[in-house]
PDBQT receptor file of N, H, CA, C and O in Angstrom, charges set to zero:
ATOM      1  N   MET A   1       0.766  -1.258  -0.031  1.00  0.00    +0.000 N 
ATOM      2  CA  MET A   1       0.136  -0.224   0.086  1.00  0.00    +0.000 C 
ATOM      3  C   MET A   1       1.014   1.320   0.414  1.00  0.00    +0.000 C 
ATOM      4  O   MET A   1       0.520   2.421   0.168  1.00  0.00    +0.000 OA
ATOM      5  N   TRP A   2       1.989   1.176   0.837  1.00  0.00    +0.000 N 
ATOM      6  H   TRP A   2       2.390   0.282   1.037  1.00  0.00    +0.000 HD
ATOM      7  CA  TRP A   2       2.802   2.201   1.125  1.00  0.00    +0.000 C 
ATOM      8  C   TRP A   2       3.599   2.637  -0.295  1.00  0.00    +0.000 C 
ATOM      9  O   TRP A   2       3.721   3.815  -0.629  1.00  0.00    +0.000 OA
ATOM     10  N   PHE A   3       4.128   1.495  -1.085  1.00  0.00    +0.000 N 
ATOM     11  H   PHE A   3       4.029   0.537  -0.814  1.00  0.00    +0.000 HD
ATOM     12  CA  PHE A   3       4.199   1.697  -2.589  1.00  0.00    +0.000 C 
ATOM     13  C   PHE A   3       3.643   2.468  -3.418  1.00  0.00    +0.000 C 
ATOM     14  O   PHE A   3       4.200   3.292  -4.143  1.00  0.00    +0.000 OA
ATOM     15  N   LEU A   4       2.239   2.164  -3.318  1.00  0.00    +0.000 N 
ATOM     16  H   LEU A   4       1.786   1.495  -2.729  1.00  0.00    +0.000 HD
ATOM     17  CA  LEU A   4       0.873   2.517  -4.288  1.00  0.00    +0.000 C 
ATOM     18  C   LEU A   4       0.849   4.118  -3.792  1.00  0.00    +0.000 C 
ATOM     19  O   LEU A   4       0.878   5.050  -4.596  1.00  0.00    +0.000 OA
ATOM     20  N   TYR A   5       0.806   4.248  -2.683  1.00  0.00    +0.000 N 
ATOM     21  H   TYR A   5       0.783   3.491  -2.030  1.00  0.00    +0.000 HD
ATOM     22  CA  TYR A   5       0.702   5.822  -2.023  1.00  0.00    +0.000 C 
ATOM     23  C   TYR A   5       2.201   6.602  -2.503  1.00  0.00    +0.000 C 
ATOM     24  O   TYR A   5       2.214   7.820  -2.680  1.00  0.00    +0.000 OA
ATOM     25  N   ALA A   6       3.320   5.844  -2.670  1.00  0.00    +0.000 N 
ATOM     26  H   ALA A   6       3.309   4.854  -2.526  1.00  0.00    +0.000 HD
ATOM     27  CA  ALA A   6       4.124   6.844  -3.289  1.00  0.00    +0.000 C 
ATOM     28  C   ALA A   6       4.493   7.143  -4.567  1.00  0.00    +0.000 C 
ATOM     29  O   ALA A   6       5.259   8.051  -4.891  1.00  0.00    +0.000 OA
ATOM     30  N   VAL A   7       3.815   6.198  -5.453  1.00  0.00    +0.000 N 
ATOM     31  H   VAL A   7       3.193   5.461  -5.189  1.00  0.00    +0.000 HD
ATOM     32  CA  VAL A   7       3.352   6.766  -7.191  1.00  0.00    +0.000 C 
ATOM     33  C   VAL A   7       2.618   7.410  -6.839  1.00  0.00    +0.000 C 
ATOM     34  O   VAL A   7       3.049   8.557  -6.961  1.00  0.00    +0.000 OA
ATOM     35  N   TYR A   8       1.428   7.404  -6.327  1.00  0.00    +0.000 N 
ATOM     36  H   TYR A   8       1.078   6.473  -6.227  1.00  0.00    +0.000 HD
ATOM     37  CA  TYR A   8       0.420   8.177  -6.345  1.00  0.00    +0.000 C 
ATOM     38  C   TYR A   8       0.903   9.884  -5.946  1.00  0.00    +0.000 C 
ATOM     39  O   TYR A   8       0.486  10.868  -6.559  1.00  0.00    +0.000 OA
ATOM     40  N   GLU A   9       1.876   9.917  -4.768  1.00  0.00    +0.000 N 
ATOM     41  H   GLU A   9       2.214   9.118  -4.270  1.00  0.00    +0.000 HD
ATOM     42  CA  GLU A   9       2.533  11.165  -4.427  1.00  0.00    +0.000 C 
ATOM     43  C   GLU A   9       3.023  11.578  -5.483  1.00  0.00    +0.000 C 
ATOM     44  O   GLU A   9       2.525  12.562  -6.029  1.00  0.00    +0.000 OA
ATOM     45  N   TYR A  10       4.121  10.923  -6.026  1.00  0.00    +0.000 N 
ATOM     46  H   TYR A  10       4.526  10.124  -5.582  1.00  0.00    +0.000 HD
ATOM     47  CA  TYR A  10       4.884  11.202  -7.315  1.00  0.00    +0.000 C 
ATOM     48  C   TYR A  10       4.353  11.829  -8.301  1.00  0.00    +0.000 C 
ATOM     49  O   TYR A  10       4.914  12.800  -8.810  1.00  0.00    +0.000 OA
ATOM     50  N   ALA A  11       2.820  11.220  -8.848  1.00  0.00    +0.000 N 
ATOM     51  H   ALA A  11       2.364  10.432  -8.434  1.00  0.00    +0.000 HD
ATOM     52  CA  ALA A  11       1.973  11.568  -9.731  1.00  0.00    +0.000 C 
ATOM     53  C   ALA A  11       1.846  13.097  -9.515  1.00  0.00    +0.000 C 
ATOM     54  O   ALA A  11       2.174  13.981 -10.306  1.00  0.00    +0.000 OA
ATOM     55  N   HIS A  12       1.216  13.248  -8.083  1.00  0.00    +0.000 N 
ATOM     56  H   HIS A  12       0.950  12.530  -7.440  1.00  0.00    +0.000 HD
ATOM     57  CA  HIS A  12       0.769  14.508  -7.681  1.00  0.00    +0.000 C 
ATOM     58  C   HIS A  12       1.819  15.812  -7.876  1.00  0.00    +0.000 C 
ATOM     59  O   HIS A  12       1.456  16.879  -8.369  1.00  0.00    +0.000 OA
ATOM     60  N   TYR A  13       3.217  15.528  -7.390  1.00  0.00    +0.000 N 
ATOM     61  H   TYR A  13       3.511  14.660  -6.989  1.00  0.00    +0.000 HD
ATOM     62  CA  TYR A  13       4.320  16.026  -7.331  1.00  0.00    +0.000 C 
ATOM     63  C   TYR A  13       4.844  16.803  -8.574  1.00  0.00    +0.000 C 
ATOM     64  O   TYR A  13       5.431  17.885  -8.587  1.00  0.00    +0.000 OA
ATOM     65  N   ARG A  14       4.369  15.711  -9.993  1.00  0.00    +0.000 N 
ATOM     66  H   ARG A  14       3.892  14.833  -9.983  1.00  0.00    +0.000 HD
ATOM     67  CA  ARG A  14       4.995  15.738 -11.112  1.00  0.00    +0.000 C 
ATOM     68  C   ARG A  14       3.846  16.504 -11.870  1.00  0.00    +0.000 C 
ATOM     69  O   ARG A  14       4.025  16.895 -13.024  1.00  0.00    +0.000 OA
ATOM     70  N   ARG A  15       2.479  16.739 -11.092  1.00  0.00    +0.000 N 
ATOM     71  H   ARG A  15       2.334  16.420 -10.155  1.00  0.00    +0.000 HD
ATOM     72  CA  ARG A  15       1.320  17.862 -11.904  1.00  0.00    +0.000 C 
ATOM     73  C   ARG A  15       0.970  16.984 -12.761  1.00  0.00    +0.000 C 
ATOM     74  O   ARG A  15       0.602  17.426 -13.850  1.00  0.00    +0.000 OA
ATOM     75  N   TRP A  16       0.969  15.333 -12.538  1.00  0.00    +0.000 N 
ATOM     76  H   TRP A  16       1.268  14.974 -11.653  1.00  0.00    +0.000 HD
ATOM     77  CA  TRP A  16       0.211  14.623 -13.671  1.00  0.00    +0.000 C 
ATOM     78  C   TRP A  16      -1.554  14.787 -13.292  1.00  0.00    +0.000 C 
ATOM     79  O   TRP A  16      -2.478  15.039 -14.064  1.00  0.00    +0.000 OA
ATOM     80  N   LEU A  17      -1.574  14.557 -11.939  1.00  0.00    +0.000 N 
ATOM     81  H   LEU A  17      -0.823  14.352 -11.311  1.00  0.00    +0.000 HD
ATOM     82  CA  LEU A  17      -2.955  14.071 -11.496  1.00  0.00    +0.000 C 
ATOM     83  C   LEU A  17      -3.751  15.940 -10.973  1.00  0.00    +0.000 C 
ATOM     84  O   LEU A  17      -4.913  15.951 -10.566  1.00  0.00    +0.000 OA
ATOM     85  N   CYS A  18      -3.195  16.885 -11.043  1.00  0.00    +0.000 N 
ATOM     86  H   CYS A  18      -2.252  16.876 -11.374  1.00  0.00    +0.000 HD
ATOM     87  CA  CYS A  18      -3.680  17.861 -10.691  1.00  0.00    +0.000 C 
ATOM     88  C   CYS A  18      -3.461  19.142 -12.244  1.00  0.00    +0.000 C 
ATOM     89  O   CYS A  18      -2.964  18.888 -13.341  1.00  0.00    +0.000 OA
ATOM     90  N   SER A  19      -4.044  20.468 -11.744  1.00  0.00    +0.000 N 
ATOM     91  H   SER A  19      -4.447  20.674 -10.852  1.00  0.00    +0.000 HD
ATOM     92  CA  SER A  19      -3.761  21.060 -13.095  1.00  0.00    +0.000 C 
ATOM     93  C   SER A  19      -2.894  21.834 -12.379  1.00  0.00    +0.000 C 
ATOM     94  O   SER A  19      -2.373  22.579 -13.209  1.00  0.00    +0.000 OA
ATOM     95  N   GLY A  20      -2.462  22.064 -11.322  1.00  0.00    +0.000 N 
ATOM     96  H   GLY A  20      -2.886  21.458 -10.647  1.00  0.00    +0.000 HD
ATOM     97  CA  GLY A  20      -0.981  22.809 -10.903  1.00  0.00    +0.000 C 
ATOM     98  C   GLY A  20      -1.511  23.631  -9.313  1.00  0.00    +0.000 C 
ATOM     99  O   GLY A  20      -0.742  24.263  -8.589  1.00  0.00    +0.000 OA
ATOM    100  N   GLU A  21      -2.891  23.426  -9.068  1.00  0.00    +0.000 N 
ATOM    101  H   GLU A  21      -3.515  22.913  -9.657  1.00  0.00    +0.000 HD
ATOM    102  CA  GLU A  21      -3.318  24.004  -7.795  1.00  0.00    +0.000 C 
ATOM    103  C   GLU A  21      -3.879  22.994  -6.966  1.00  0.00    +0.000 C 
ATOM    104  O   GLU A  21      -5.050  22.625  -6.880  1.00  0.00    +0.000 OA
ATOM    105  N   CYS A  22      -2.759  22.567  -6.309  1.00  0.00    +0.000 N 
ATOM    106  H   CYS A  22      -1.807  22.867  -6.379  1.00  0.00    +0.000 HD
ATOM    107  CA  CYS A  22      -2.862  21.184  -5.436  1.00  0.00    +0.000 C 
ATOM    108  C   CYS A  22      -2.510  21.542  -4.278  1.00  0.00    +0.000 C 
ATOM    109  O   CYS A  22      -1.920  20.746  -3.548  1.00  0.00    +0.000 OA
ATOM    110  N   ASP A  23      -2.837  22.974  -3.828  1.00  0.00    +0.000 N 
ATOM    111  H   ASP A  23      -3.316  23.621  -4.421  1.00  0.00    +0.000 HD
ATOM    112  CA  ASP A  23      -2.409  23.264  -2.316  1.00  0.00    +0.000 C 
ATOM    113  C   ASP A  23      -3.287  22.533  -1.215  1.00  0.00    +0.000 C 
ATOM    114  O   ASP A  23      -2.757  22.217  -0.150  1.00  0.00    +0.000 OA
ATOM    115  N   ILE A  24      -4.304  22.326  -1.402  1.00  0.00    +0.000 N 
ATOM    116  H   ILE A  24      -4.734  22.582  -2.267  1.00  0.00    +0.000 HD
ATOM    117  CA  ILE A  24      -5.436  21.734  -0.464  1.00  0.00    +0.000 C 
ATOM    118  C   ILE A  24      -6.069  20.321  -0.893  1.00  0.00    +0.000 C 
ATOM    119  O   ILE A  24      -7.100  20.059  -1.513  1.00  0.00    +0.000 OA
ATOM    120  N   ARG A  25      -5.036  19.479  -0.311  1.00  0.00    +0.000 N 
ATOM    121  H   ARG A  25      -4.199  19.692   0.194  1.00  0.00    +0.000 HD
ATOM    122  CA  ARG A  25      -5.643  18.051  -0.613  1.00  0.00    +0.000 C 
ATOM    123  C   ARG A  25      -6.036  17.339   0.314  1.00  0.00    +0.000 C 
ATOM    124  O   ARG A  25      -5.509  16.833   1.304  1.00  0.00    +0.000 OA
ATOM    125  N   LEU A  26      -7.722  17.371  -0.431  1.00  0.00    +0.000 N 
ATOM    126  H   LEU A  26      -8.150  17.782  -1.236  1.00  0.00    +0.000 HD
ATOM    127  CA  LEU A  26      -8.643  16.490   0.680  1.00  0.00    +0.000 C 
ATOM    128  C   LEU A  26      -8.422  15.294   0.694  1.00  0.00    +0.000 C 
ATOM    129  O   LEU A  26      -8.853  14.551   1.576  1.00  0.00    +0.000 OA
ATOM    130  N   ASP A  27      -7.601  14.856  -0.441  1.00  0.00    +0.000 N 
ATOM    131  H   ASP A  27      -7.251  15.459  -1.158  1.00  0.00    +0.000 HD
ATOM    132  CA  ASP A  27      -7.669  13.162  -0.780  1.00  0.00    +0.000 C 
ATOM    133  C   ASP A  27      -6.933  12.884   0.808  1.00  0.00    +0.000 C 
ATOM    134  O   ASP A  27      -7.372  12.150   1.694  1.00  0.00    +0.000 OA
ATOM    135  N   LEU A  28      -5.849  13.610   0.830  1.00  0.00    +0.000 N 
ATOM    136  H   LEU A  28      -5.492  14.206   0.111  1.00  0.00    +0.000 HD
ATOM    137  CA  LEU A  28      -4.683  13.020   2.196  1.00  0.00    +0.000 C 
ATOM    138  C   LEU A  28      -5.936  12.680   3.361  1.00  0.00    +0.000 C 
ATOM    139  O   LEU A  28      -5.705  11.720   4.096  1.00  0.00    +0.000 OA
ATOM    140  N   LEU A  29      -7.099  13.337   3.541  1.00  0.00    +0.000 N 
ATOM    141  H   LEU A  29      -7.286  14.118   2.944  1.00  0.00    +0.000 HD
ATOM    142  CA  LEU A  29      -7.869  13.047   4.940  1.00  0.00    +0.000 C 
ATOM    143  C   LEU A  29      -8.543  11.791   4.882  1.00  0.00    +0.000 C 
ATOM    144  O   LEU A  29      -9.086  11.405   5.916  1.00  0.00    +0.000 OA
ATOM    145  N   LEU A  30      -8.600  11.149   3.946  1.00  0.00    +0.000 N 
ATOM    146  H   LEU A  30      -8.159  11.463   3.106  1.00  0.00    +0.000 HD
ATOM    147  CA  LEU A  30      -8.903   9.754   3.993  1.00  0.00    +0.000 C 
ATOM    148  C   LEU A  30      -7.872   8.802   3.938  1.00  0.00    +0.000 C 
ATOM    149  O   LEU A  30      -7.758   7.923   4.791  1.00  0.00    +0.000 OA
ATOM    150  N   LEU A  31      -6.716   8.997   2.475  1.00  0.00    +0.000 N 
ATOM    151  H   LEU A  31      -6.809   9.712   1.782  1.00  0.00    +0.000 HD
ATOM    152  CA  LEU A  31      -5.390   8.262   2.434  1.00  0.00    +0.000 C 
ATOM    153  C   LEU A  31      -4.612   8.049   3.835  1.00  0.00    +0.000 C 
ATOM    154  O   LEU A  31      -4.075   6.953   3.996  1.00  0.00    +0.000 OA
ATOM    155  N   TYR A  32      -4.524   8.901   4.738  1.00  0.00    +0.000 N 
ATOM    156  H   TYR A  32      -4.961   9.792   4.607  1.00  0.00    +0.000 HD
ATOM    157  CA  TYR A  32      -3.573   8.841   6.136  1.00  0.00    +0.000 C 
ATOM    158  C   TYR A  32      -4.583   7.988   6.927  1.00  0.00    +0.000 C 
ATOM    159  O   TYR A  32      -4.113   6.926   7.335  1.00  0.00    +0.000 OA
ATOM    160  N   PRO A  33      -5.322   8.128   7.100  1.00  0.00    +0.000 N 
ATOM    161  CA  PRO A  33      -5.872   7.271   8.067  1.00  0.00    +0.000 C 
ATOM    162  C   PRO A  33      -5.935   6.034   7.538  1.00  0.00    +0.000 C 
ATOM    163  O   PRO A  33      -5.456   5.189   8.295  1.00  0.00    +0.000 OA
ATOM    164  N   PHE A  34      -6.402   5.560   6.391  1.00  0.00    +0.000 N 
ATOM    165  H   PHE A  34      -6.792   6.246   5.776  1.00  0.00    +0.000 HD
ATOM    166  CA  PHE A  34      -6.250   4.553   5.494  1.00  0.00    +0.000 C 
ATOM    167  C   PHE A  34      -5.090   3.687   5.692  1.00  0.00    +0.000 C 
ATOM    168  O   PHE A  34      -5.177   2.530   6.103  1.00  0.00    +0.000 OA
ATOM    169  N   LEU A  35      -3.886   4.344   5.356  1.00  0.00    +0.000 N 
ATOM    170  H   LEU A  35      -3.816   5.284   5.022  1.00  0.00    +0.000 HD
ATOM    171  CA  LEU A  35      -2.621   4.143   5.489  1.00  0.00    +0.000 C 
ATOM    172  C   LEU A  35      -2.159   3.590   7.135  1.00  0.00    +0.000 C 
ATOM    173  O   LEU A  35      -1.525   2.586   7.460  1.00  0.00    +0.000 OA
ATOM    174  N   LEU A  36      -2.709   4.598   7.914  1.00  0.00    +0.000 N 
ATOM    175  H   LEU A  36      -3.224   5.414   7.651  1.00  0.00    +0.000 HD
ATOM    176  CA  LEU A  36      -2.587   4.189   9.216  1.00  0.00    +0.000 C 
ATOM    177  C   LEU A  36      -3.101   2.888   9.863  1.00  0.00    +0.000 C 
ATOM    178  O   LEU A  36      -2.486   2.231  10.702  1.00  0.00    +0.000 OA
ATOM    179  N   VAL A  37      -4.351   2.603   9.338  1.00  0.00    +0.000 N 
ATOM    180  H   VAL A  37      -4.851   3.137   8.656  1.00  0.00    +0.000 HD
ATOM    181  CA  VAL A  37      -4.950   1.149   9.717  1.00  0.00    +0.000 C 
ATOM    182  C   VAL A  37      -4.195   0.165   9.221  1.00  0.00    +0.000 C 
ATOM    183  O   VAL A  37      -3.691  -0.740   9.887  1.00  0.00    +0.000 OA
ATOM    184  N   VAL A  38      -4.094   0.338   7.942  1.00  0.00    +0.000 N 
ATOM    185  H   VAL A  38      -4.503   1.073   7.401  1.00  0.00    +0.000 HD
ATOM    186  CA  VAL A  38      -3.233  -1.060   6.983  1.00  0.00    +0.000 C 
ATOM    187  C   VAL A  38      -1.972  -1.093   8.082  1.00  0.00    +0.000 C 
ATOM    188  O   VAL A  38      -2.006  -1.917   8.995  1.00  0.00    +0.000 OA
ATOM    189  N   SER A  39      -1.058  -0.322   7.973  1.00  0.00    +0.000 N 
ATOM    190  H   SER A  39      -1.030   0.348   7.231  1.00  0.00    +0.000 HD
ATOM    191  CA  SER A  39       0.708  -0.461   8.826  1.00  0.00    +0.000 C 
ATOM    192  C   SER A  39       0.155  -0.723  10.318  1.00  0.00    +0.000 C 
ATOM    193  O   SER A  39       1.076  -1.194  10.985  1.00  0.00    +0.000 OA
ATOM    194  N   LEU A  40      -0.839  -0.605  10.957  1.00  0.00    +0.000 N 
ATOM    195  H   LEU A  40      -1.587  -0.222  10.415  1.00  0.00    +0.000 HD
ATOM    196  CA  LEU A  40      -1.160  -1.467  12.223  1.00  0.00    +0.000 C 
ATOM    197  C   LEU A  40      -1.677  -2.686  12.014  1.00  0.00    +0.000 C 
ATOM    198  O   LEU A  40      -1.580  -3.539  12.897  1.00  0.00    +0.000 OA
ATOM    199  N   VAL A  41      -2.259  -2.935  10.903  1.00  0.00    +0.000 N 
ATOM    200  H   VAL A  41      -2.338  -2.242  10.185  1.00  0.00    +0.000 HD
ATOM    201  CA  VAL A  41      -2.729  -4.232  10.954  1.00  0.00    +0.000 C 
ATOM    202  C   VAL A  41      -1.653  -5.114  10.602  1.00  0.00    +0.000 C 
ATOM    203  O   VAL A  41      -1.464  -6.183  11.183  1.00  0.00    +0.000 OA
ATOM    204  N   GLY A  42      -0.748  -4.564   9.398  1.00  0.00    +0.000 N 
ATOM    205  H   GLY A  42      -0.902  -3.696   8.926  1.00  0.00    +0.000 HD
ATOM    206  CA  GLY A  42       0.555  -5.275   9.276  1.00  0.00    +0.000 C 
ATOM    207  C   GLY A  42       1.664  -5.557  10.289  1.00  0.00    +0.000 C 
ATOM    208  O   GLY A  42       2.533  -6.424  10.199  1.00  0.00    +0.000 OA
ATOM    209  N   VAL A  43       1.490  -4.722  11.212  1.00  0.00    +0.000 N 
ATOM    210  H   VAL A  43       0.784  -4.018  11.285  1.00  0.00    +0.000 HD
ATOM    211  CA  VAL A  43       2.296  -5.051  12.077  1.00  0.00    +0.000 C 
ATOM    212  C   VAL A  43       1.797  -6.020  13.199  1.00  0.00    +0.000 C 
ATOM    213  O   VAL A  43       2.519  -6.861  13.733  1.00  0.00    +0.000 OA
ATOM    214  N   ALA A  44       0.431  -5.798  13.506  1.00  0.00    +0.000 N 
ATOM    215  H   ALA A  44      -0.156  -5.114  13.072  1.00  0.00    +0.000 HD
ATOM    216  CA  ALA A  44       0.311  -6.753  14.389  1.00  0.00    +0.000 C 
ATOM    217  C   ALA A  44       0.026  -8.188  13.628  1.00  0.00    +0.000 C 
ATOM    218  O   ALA A  44      -0.198  -9.070  14.457  1.00  0.00    +0.000 OA
ATOM    219  N   VAL A  45      -0.015  -8.577  12.473  1.00  0.00    +0.000 N 
ATOM    220  H   VAL A  45       0.168  -7.861  11.800  1.00  0.00    +0.000 HD
ATOM    221  CA  VAL A  45      -0.054  -9.602  11.493  1.00  0.00    +0.000 C 
ATOM    222  C   VAL A  45       1.606 -10.339  11.859  1.00  0.00    +0.000 C 
ATOM    223  O   VAL A  45       1.962 -11.319  12.513  1.00  0.00    +0.000 OA
ATOM    224  N   ALA A  46       2.290  -9.341  11.099  1.00  0.00    +0.000 N 
ATOM    225  H   ALA A  46       2.000  -8.545  10.568  1.00  0.00    +0.000 HD
ATOM    226  CA  ALA A  46       3.832  -9.845  11.662  1.00  0.00    +0.000 C 
ATOM    227  C   ALA A  46       4.365 -10.055  13.345  1.00  0.00    +0.000 C 
ATOM    228  O   ALA A  46       5.399 -10.640  13.665  1.00  0.00    +0.000 OA
ATOM    229  N   LEU A  47       3.428  -9.453  14.246  1.00  0.00    +0.000 N 
ATOM    230  H   LEU A  47       2.588  -8.977  13.986  1.00  0.00    +0.000 HD
ATOM    231  CA  LEU A  47       4.094  -9.675  15.461  1.00  0.00    +0.000 C 
ATOM    232  C   LEU A  47       3.277 -11.076  15.843  1.00  0.00    +0.000 C 
ATOM    233  O   LEU A  47       3.872 -11.914  16.521  1.00  0.00    +0.000 OA
ATOM    234  N   ARG A  48       2.192 -11.273  15.495  1.00  0.00    +0.000 N 
ATOM    235  H   ARG A  48       1.709 -10.592  14.944  1.00  0.00    +0.000 HD
ATOM    236  CA  ARG A  48       1.434 -12.547  15.944  1.00  0.00    +0.000 C 
ATOM    237  C   ARG A  48       2.223 -13.831  15.227  1.00  0.00    +0.000 C 
ATOM    238  O   ARG A  48       2.516 -14.905  15.752  1.00  0.00    +0.000 OA
ATOM    239  N   ALA A  49       2.476 -13.382  13.856  1.00  0.00    +0.000 N 
ATOM    240  H   ALA A  49       2.239 -12.509  13.429  1.00  0.00    +0.000 HD
ATOM    241  CA  ALA A  49       3.356 -14.754  13.198  1.00  0.00    +0.000 C 
ATOM    242  C   ALA A  49       4.715 -14.666  13.819  1.00  0.00    +0.000 C 
ATOM    243  O   ALA A  49       4.922 -15.878  13.881  1.00  0.00    +0.000 OA
ATOM    244  N   LEU A  50       5.608 -14.218  14.237  1.00  0.00    +0.000 N 
ATOM    245  H   LEU A  50       5.440 -13.233  14.187  1.00  0.00    +0.000 HD
ATOM    246  CA  LEU A  50       6.752 -14.089  15.105  1.00  0.00    +0.000 C 
ATOM    247  C   LEU A  50       6.524 -15.089  16.463  1.00  0.00    +0.000 C 
ATOM    248  O   LEU A  50       7.190 -16.067  16.804  1.00  0.00    +0.000 OA
ATOM    249  N   LEU A  51       5.230 -14.425  17.165  1.00  0.00    +0.000 N 
ATOM    250  H   LEU A  51       4.689 -13.630  16.888  1.00  0.00    +0.000 HD
ATOM    251  CA  LEU A  51       5.265 -15.198  18.400  1.00  0.00    +0.000 C 
ATOM    252  C   LEU A  51       4.427 -16.903  18.228  1.00  0.00    +0.000 C 
ATOM    253  O   LEU A  51       4.269 -17.826  19.027  1.00  0.00    +0.000 OA
ATOM    254  N   TYR A  52       4.003 -16.683  16.649  1.00  0.00    +0.000 N 
ATOM    255  H   TYR A  52       4.131 -15.933  16.000  1.00  0.00    +0.000 HD
ATOM    256  CA  TYR A  52       3.410 -18.198  16.859  1.00  0.00    +0.000 C 
ATOM    257  C   TYR A  52       4.687 -18.919  16.073  1.00  0.00    +0.000 C 
ATOM    258  O   TYR A  52       4.445 -20.111  15.888  1.00  0.00    +0.000 OA
ATOM    259  N   ALA A  53       5.922 -18.524  15.587  1.00  0.00    +0.000 N 
ATOM    260  H   ALA A  53       6.119 -17.555  15.738  1.00  0.00    +0.000 HD
ATOM    261  CA  ALA A  53       6.732 -19.252  15.077  1.00  0.00    +0.000 C 
ATOM    262  C   ALA A  53       7.585 -19.356  16.316  1.00  0.00    +0.000 C 
ATOM    263  O   ALA A  53       7.942 -20.509  16.559  1.00  0.00    +0.000 OA
ATOM    264  N   GLU A  54       7.935 -18.566  17.032  1.00  0.00    +0.000 N 
ATOM    265  H   GLU A  54       7.645 -17.630  16.834  1.00  0.00    +0.000 HD
ATOM    266  CA  GLU A  54       8.430 -18.960  18.342  1.00  0.00    +0.000 C 
ATOM    267  C   GLU A  54       8.050 -19.813  19.177  1.00  0.00    +0.000 C 
ATOM    268  O   GLU A  54       8.888 -20.402  19.858  1.00  0.00    +0.000 OA
ATOM    269  N   HIS A  55       6.882 -20.034  19.290  1.00  0.00    +0.000 N 
ATOM    270  H   HIS A  55       6.201 -19.555  18.736  1.00  0.00    +0.000 HD
ATOM    271  CA  HIS A  55       5.965 -20.896  20.098  1.00  0.00    +0.000 C 
ATOM    272  C   HIS A  55       6.195 -22.222  19.401  1.00  0.00    +0.000 C 
ATOM    273  O   HIS A  55       6.424 -23.125  20.206  1.00  0.00    +0.000 OA
ATOM    274  N   GLN A  56       6.197 -22.612  18.060  1.00  0.00    +0.000 N 
ATOM    275  H   GLN A  56       6.011 -21.879  17.406  1.00  0.00    +0.000 HD
ATOM    276  CA  GLN A  56       6.463 -23.717  17.330  1.00  0.00    +0.000 C 
ATOM    277  C   GLN A  56       7.800 -24.042  17.634  1.00  0.00    +0.000 C 
ATOM    278  O   GLN A  56       8.072 -25.217  17.882  1.00  0.00    +0.000 OA
ATOM    279  N   SER A  57       8.668 -23.180  17.653  1.00  0.00    +0.000 N 
ATOM    280  H   SER A  57       8.447 -22.225  17.452  1.00  0.00    +0.000 HD
ATOM    281  CA  SER A  57      10.068 -23.694  17.820  1.00  0.00    +0.000 C 
ATOM    282  C   SER A  57      10.448 -24.323  18.871  1.00  0.00    +0.000 C 
ATOM    283  O   SER A  57      11.359 -25.147  18.784  1.00  0.00    +0.000 OA
ATOM    284  N   ARG A  58       9.782 -24.038  20.150  1.00  0.00    +0.000 N 
ATOM    285  H   ARG A  58       9.042 -23.369  20.220  1.00  0.00    +0.000 HD
ATOM    286  CA  ARG A  58      10.574 -24.540  21.411  1.00  0.00    +0.000 C 
ATOM    287  C   ARG A  58       9.756 -25.992  21.829  1.00  0.00    +0.000 C 
ATOM    288  O   ARG A  58       8.637 -26.466  21.634  1.00  0.00    +0.000 OA
ATOM    289  N   PRO A  59      10.747 -26.311  22.376  1.00  0.00    +0.000 N 
ATOM    290  CA  PRO A  59      10.449 -28.259  22.483  1.00  0.00    +0.000 C 
ATOM    291  C   PRO A  59       9.731 -27.939  23.266  1.00  0.00    +0.000 C 
ATOM    292  O   PRO A  59       9.521 -26.842  23.785  1.00  0.00    +0.000 OA
ATOM    293  N   PRO A  60       8.937 -29.723  23.515  1.00  0.00    +0.000 N 
ATOM    294  CA  PRO A  60       7.706 -29.667  24.103  1.00  0.00    +0.000 C 
ATOM    295  C   PRO A  60       8.201 -29.838  25.811  1.00  0.00    +0.000 C 
ATOM    296  O   PRO A  60       9.305 -30.340  26.021  1.00  0.00    +0.000 OA
ATOM    297  N   ASP A  61       7.358 -29.412  26.962  1.00  0.00    +0.000 N 
ATOM    298  H   ASP A  61       6.461 -29.004  26.791  1.00  0.00    +0.000 HD
ATOM    299  CA  ASP A  61       7.725 -29.698  27.883  1.00  0.00    +0.000 C 
ATOM    300  C   ASP A  61       8.236 -31.391  28.342  1.00  0.00    +0.000 C 
ATOM    301  O   ASP A  61       7.646 -32.254  27.692  1.00  0.00    +0.000 OA
ATOM    302  N   ARG A  62       9.037 -31.800  29.156  1.00  0.00    +0.000 N 
ATOM    303  H   ARG A  62       9.516 -31.099  29.684  1.00  0.00    +0.000 HD
ATOM    304  CA  ARG A  62       8.943 -32.993  29.485  1.00  0.00    +0.000 C 
ATOM    305  C   ARG A  62       8.554 -33.418  30.978  1.00  0.00    +0.000 C 
ATOM    306  O   ARG A  62       9.155 -34.326  31.552  1.00  0.00    +0.000 OA
ATOM    307  N   ARG A  63       7.559 -32.734  31.540  1.00  0.00    +0.000 N 
ATOM    308  H   ARG A  63       7.071 -31.997  31.073  1.00  0.00    +0.000 HD
ATOM    309  CA  ARG A  63       7.080 -32.932  32.836  1.00  0.00    +0.000 C 
ATOM    310  C   ARG A  63       6.215 -34.142  32.680  1.00  0.00    +0.000 C 
ATOM    311  O   ARG A  63       5.413 -34.173  31.746  1.00  0.00    +0.000 OA
ATOM    312  N   ASN A  64       6.336 -35.402  33.736  1.00  0.00    +0.000 N 
ATOM    313  H   ASN A  64       6.988 -35.377  34.495  1.00  0.00    +0.000 HD
ATOM    314  CA  ASN A  64       5.688 -36.326  33.796  1.00  0.00    +0.000 C 
ATOM    315  C   ASN A  64       5.780 -36.979  35.602  1.00  0.00    +0.000 C 
ATOM    316  O   ASN A  64       5.153 -37.987  35.927  1.00  0.00    +0.000 OA
TER     317      ASN A  64
């Protein structure tokens, strides 16, 4: 998602997506919260996967 956002911002920088008056960017009111949520979900999924992998790599308890 961040790569797509970077392409989108570059297109704005090069003035491909606007006529020249791009000072007020209302699109960012939607994009920034969306990127924040996507990033937080990605971090949560990565942490969960790391914790799961760590749990799976532990040897089982041999208590009898």
